[in-house]
C-alpha positions, 0 to 999 in steps of 0.5 A, a space after each residue: 321961147 323967152 329967156 326967162 322960160 328957158 331959165 325956169 325950165 332948166 332950174 326945175 329940171 335940175 330940181 327934179 333930177 335931184 329929188 326924183 332921181 333922174 329924168 329919162 329922155 325916152 325919144 320915140 319910145 315916149 311917144 309910143 307910151 300913152 301914159 309915159 310919166 315923163 311926158 306928163 312931167 314936161 307938160 306940168 313944168 311948162 305950166 309952172 313956167 307959164 305961171 312964173 312968166 305971168 308973175 314976172 310980167 303982171 304981178 303988182 310988185 317986181 319979185 326977184 327970180 330966186 324968191 319965186 323959185 324958193 317959194 315954189 320949192 318950199 311949197 313943193 317939198 311941204 306938199 309931200 309930207 310933214 317932214 320934207 322941206 326946202 332950206 335956204 342957205 341960212 336955214 341949212 347952216 342953222 340945221 348944221 349948227 343944230 346937229 352939233 348942239 347949239 342954236 338960238 330959239 325956244 328949244 323944241 322939235 316940231 312937225 306937221 301932223 294932219 296939217 297942223 303944226 304940232 310939238 313933237 317934244 320940248 327939249 329938257 332945260 330949254 325955254 319951251 320946256 320951262 314954259 310948260 309946253 308939252 308934246 302933242 300941243 298944237 301951235 295954232 298961232 305964232 305972234 298972233 298969226 294963225 298957223 293954218 297951212 304953215 310949212 315946217 320951214 316957215 315955222 322954224 324961221 318964226 320960232 328961231 331968233 336971237 337970244 333975249 327976244 320973245 315969241 308969243 305962241 297960242 297952243 291948243 291942248 287936248 285932254 279931258 277938256 280942251 284948253 287954248 293957252 297963250 305963252 310968251 317965251 323968251 328965246 335963248 341960246 340953246 345948248 343941248 347936251 346929249 346926256 342930262 343926268 347919269 348917276 347911280 340912284 340905288 344899289 347899283 342901279 344907274 339912271 341915264 337921261 338921254 335928251 337928243 341924238 347928236 354927233 357926239 352922243 355915242 362917245 358921251 354915252 360910252 364915257 358915262 356908262 364906263 363911269 357908272 361901271 366904275 361905281 358898281 353898275 348892275 342895271 340901268 334905266 335909260 330915259 328917252 322921254 321927250 327925246 325927239 330923236 336926231 341922227 339915224 347913224 347915232 341911233 344905230 351906234 347907241 343901240 349897238 352898245 347894248 346888243 350882241 353881235 348880229 342882232 338886227 337894230 332897224 331896217 330901212 325900206 324906200 322906193 329906190 333899192 339902194 335905200 333899203 338897208 338892214 342895220 345889225 349890231 357889231 358887238 364888242 361893247 361891255 354893256 350887253 349883260 346887265 338888266 335894263 329898262 327904257 322909259 318912253 312917252 309921247 315925246 319920244 320920237 324917231 331915233 328914240 323909237 329906233 332904240 326902244 324898238 331894238 331893245 324891245 324886239 331883241 328882248 334885251 330889256 323892258 320898255 316902260 311908259 306910254 306909247 311913243 310919238 310915231 315918227 318912222 321915216 328917214 329924212 336925207 339932207 341933199 345940198 344944192 348948188 347955191 348953198 341951199 338944201 332939200 330935206 327929203 323923206 327917202 325911207 321908212 324904218 321898221 323894228 327888228 320884227 318888222 313893225 312900221 313905227 310911222 304913226 304907230 309908235 312903240 307900245 311899251 311892255 309896261 304901260 305907266 302914265 306919269 302922274 297928273 298927265 292928261 289923256 290926249 284926245 284927237 281934235 276933229 278940227 283944231 282951228 275950228 275949235 279955236 275960232 268958235 265964238 262959243 267955244 272954250 274960254 280963251 285964257 292965259 294960264 300960268 303953267 309954270 310951277 315954281 320948283 325949289 332947287 333940290 338934290 332929289 334923285 329921279 326916283 324920289 319924284 317920278 312915278 315912272 322911274 320909281 316903277 322902273 327901279 322896282 322892276 330892276 330891283 326884282 330882277 337883281 334879287 330873283 334873277 341875277 343878271 339874266 
């Protein structure tokens, strides 16, 4: 067997041992089993090796072995679902930086839904949010290149970049009418603070806007909650709109602050027994007694849905807004030997009452749409609609509304916050803290 073939086989065996758990050498037992999955695996790896050999021998240009393997890994991981991905060493380093709250780019969480690059949520205060991009927008072109069949890692690379550089996006926005909109966005250094706003807005009712779940989020949240208590906190509105999620352990810590000891927060279920786990509240925090409302929308995903589901199922507070995004899977990041890493979907998570969040989302107790918000309709084929010659006229729209700086508090301009505020006032007047 050629040296290259042996090299490729050894690399692929290593990757499969990392991602699939282990490869068992069954010896004679494998020969006795006609449907032995490991035997079939070996045949497919040999097929892969043959193709690599052909590329090395006959492709028009010489390709470094690492580029071939990296390309294969990217394709393999992206074929699993919309969230698993292979990260080269640079991408892995960027991801580590991002979880600490600082990176260069446009500032939005993306995923692959039904094979289409989709915005999960633009992050408040970032170029993406300021430009007017919305949760649910389908990104059909990046810098003029169609995004059909793009992988998540490829999309991230195209969207990230040095501050002050620009990226052109074409998005399809579905609603009462379908619009194709061009955006030119200037990248910036994205500083993400977990908490955008924390203040008393009316007679002891606090408002906390939580943007993303990062490593330091629990400490930041505890700090602002204590300050609100010092200022007479009697009830709280927790705003998780357009919060794309973040770290699972952080979602657990945040939920734990508001729940009594022993209450189930979230359950994980995976194919491997060791991945199954039930997270329960430890208790001990002083934030478990006052009334609360959690506001969500279609941009609330992942960790946001864990918190909303825990609050809802434990009858700790009311959920208000519109149905959440529906990302109910856990990705585990597994570093590899060369500094690259695999982000692999390893489990699904369920609310305390056993609701599968994935693709279902959290349905609010009180449905209240944001004023001027469009009703989203699902496209049968996004790219076909973009490419139709007689389809909707493609036009550039200025979707940025110039807003003068003001000192308005959230309830003065936000009907969802207004509704939450009215509900909490009623509870405080008629029900005390119960």
